C-alpha positions, -999 to +999 in steps of 0.1 A: +000+000+000+031+022-004+014+047-028-020+047-010-029+076+012-066+075+015-074+042+033-088+038+068-066+023+095-095+003+108-098-013+073-062-022+073-066-039+107-095-058+094-075-069+063-046-081+086-071-100+108-082-119+077-047-124+063-028-134+094-041-169+101-025-202+113-003-215+085+008-181+071+046-181+063+053-146+049+040-112+057+052-080+040+035-047+049+045-015+030+027+016+041+031+052+028+060+073+040+054+088+074+028+062+086+052+051+114+039+081+133+002+072+129-001+034+126+008+008+151+010-028+139-014-050+159+011-074+176-017-094+190-024-108+156+009-127+159+001-143+192-004-181+194-009-202+163-012-172+140+025-164+144+038-199+149+043-206+112+056-172+102+090-174+085+094-140+069+083-107+083+090-073+066+075-041+079+078-006+064+066+027+079+048+017+110+051+015+148+059-020+162+057-025+199+064-061+210+065-064+247+074-090+274+051-120+268+049-113+231+050-150+224+073-173+203+077-167+166+095-201+166+096-204+128+108-168+120+140-169+100+141-135+083+131-101+099+133-068+081+123-035+097+126-003+077+114+031+090+098+013+119+094+029+154+107+003+178+130+006+208+160-015+216+142-031+245+111-039+224+133-054+197+150-074+224+117-089+234+111-099+198+145-114+193+146-134+225+115-152+213+126-158+177+151-187+182+151-197+145+161-163+132+189-163+105+188-128+091+181-095+107+179-062+088+173-028+105+171+004+084+161+039+095+149+026+129+154+059+147+144+048+182+170+022+187+198+034+210+213+001+221+211-030+199+217-062+218+217-095+200+210-123+225+230-155+227+199-176+221+200-166+184+223-195+176+212-195+139+217-158+132+243-155+105+237-121+089+230-087+106+224-054+086+222-021+104+217+010+082+209+047+091+197+040+126+208+075+136+203+072+174+222+040+177+252+042+201+259+006+210+260-027+191+264-057+214+262-091+198+263-124+217+251-145+187+277-172+184+274-178+147+270-143+133+292-143+102+281-113+081+278-077+095+267-049+071+269-015+088+260+019+075+262+048+100+284+070+120+313+055+139+321+082+165+294+071+189+296+034+181+308+009+207+312-028+199+312-043+234+333-073+226+351-088+195+327-100+169+332-135+153+321-122+119+339-132+087+323-107+063+321-070+072+309-041+050+312-006+065+300+027+050+301+058+072+285+087+052+292+114+078+326+104+090+359+112+073+391+090+077+372+057+077+404+040+065+424+053+094+397+040+118+396+006+101+433-001+101+438+010+138+406-004+154+391-032+133+418-058+138+408-059+175+371-059+168+368-085+140+399-105+144+386-134+123+375-113+093+380-129+059+361-104+036+363-067+043+346-039+022+351-003+032+333+027+016+347+061+026+324+086+011+332+116+033+368+118+022+402+110+038+420+138+055+450+119+066+471+091+051+466+056+062+489+048+091+510+016+095+491-011+114+497-021+150+477-053+146+470-076+116+440-091+098+455-126+099+426-143+081+416-116+056+415-128+020+393-103+002+396-065+006+377-038-012+382-001-006+360+026-022+370+062-020+346+090-028+342+125-017+369+150-009+405+137-005+431+159+010+453+175-017+482+152-023+466+122-006+492+095-005+477+064-022+509+045-014+499+046+022+473+020+014+502-005+015+494-005+052+463-026+045+484-050+024+510-053+052+482-059+078+468-088+057+493-115+052+467-139+037+451-114+014+444-128-021+422-101-037+425-064-035+400-041-052+405-003-050+378+020-065+382+057-067+355+082-077+367+118-077+348+147-092+377+170-086+413+160-092+433+173-062+467+161-072+496+168-095+499+145-124+531+125-128+554+141-153+572+123-181+608+111-180+628+095-153+612+095-118+625+086-084+600+061-070+597+054-033+606+018-025+594-005+003+613-036-004+607-052+030+570-051+025+562-084+008+527-096-001+531-133-009+495-143-010+481-115-032+468-129-066+443-105-080+444-067-080+419-042-096+422-005-095+391+013-110+394+050-114+432+048-118+446+083-120+480+099-129+489+108-093+525+099-085+515+080-054+489+060-074+517+049-098+539+041-069+513+020-053+508+000-085+546-005-090+550-015-054+523-042-059+540-055-091+574-057-074+563-072-041+533-094-048+552-126-056+521-147-063+503-121-085+483-136-113+461-107-127+461-069-124+435-046-139+439-009-142+409+010-154+412+048-159+374+053-158+353+044-127+317+035-136+296+039-105+268+017-120+292-012-126+284-037-100+308-064-114+339-041-114+342-043-152+346-006-157+339+019-185+309+007-206+295-018-181+267-041-190+247-024-163+250+010-178+243-002-213+213-022-203+197+008-185+204+036-209+217+020-241+251+038-238+281+042-215+279+063-184+286+100-192+321+113-183+331+150-179+357+164-202+380+168-171+377+131-163+384+122-199+415+144-199+427+128-167+419+093-181+443+101-210+470+112-185+465+081-165+469+059-196+502+077-204+514+070-169+505+034-172+523+030-205+553+050-193+559+036-158+539+005-152+536-018-183+573-026-184+572-038-148+545-063-152+560-098-149+554-122-178+535-145-155+509-118-147+478-114-169 
């Protein structure tokens, strides 16, 4: 009913009373924007046999107030709450009685301050928290939580104890220097991480520091930089992530800059910085999308070529396509399928792309080992 604004709430309750019966497995309720202020979902409809068979519950734009004695949703495996008014305590009542839950997704739930995942959720494997702006604490005791997708501010976040997650995706739209936070804090918070994806969309004001601890199990790393970078940002400092990840096999680096805040590398002989003691023996696949002609970008690429002894494939794409979900670059199938043509590029970006190509041909191509594709 997302586009309906002229229905009576009493009618909606009558419809739900008819729909929610013993044996129902899936319930999706999409109300118009803003209805979380005027409509409270009738929790009583899920009491007893009505809710015992429910496996999938997705609520949008409503108030949801489960309380102590709410009853067991013993079959519920997937719970999605978006723009729902529910407190952390009320959510805790629901979670503690949903022992089969495998996937929990919370988006724009503005009343949750403290999110506690109880230990009884032994089957919970995936947790997504996005834009819950009041959230200050995430505390998980779920023993088998393996995937954590987090979108929000990190300043007021507190992870009470190390999480046993293996896949972590973080995007922090209002925080700069996410990469600095990740390299200094995350090894202690997610020590068993194997797949890490970081999206820094508010810019990086400082270079990435050398790590004090390591991601000993990390195999896949994706870093996305958007927004303002400090002039002269040192891309070579990203070697810190490679040093901190001795088991890393795949490194994907995506850069989307509207303004080029760096000096392009000039032609002729150039003194490159060397880090010969920094070896990356497990690294096999590298992709840099949005490759630019900055000296430190060239240095990062040359460093990888010289020190990744197991490298099998490297891709340098001078155009970053934001619609390209498969990291192909340029005229991605996604772009062509939607519009029939490649994503538009500004004249400045095309000029920089040509400079980047010249840098690749002048400084990088000759250093690619014959064993690398």
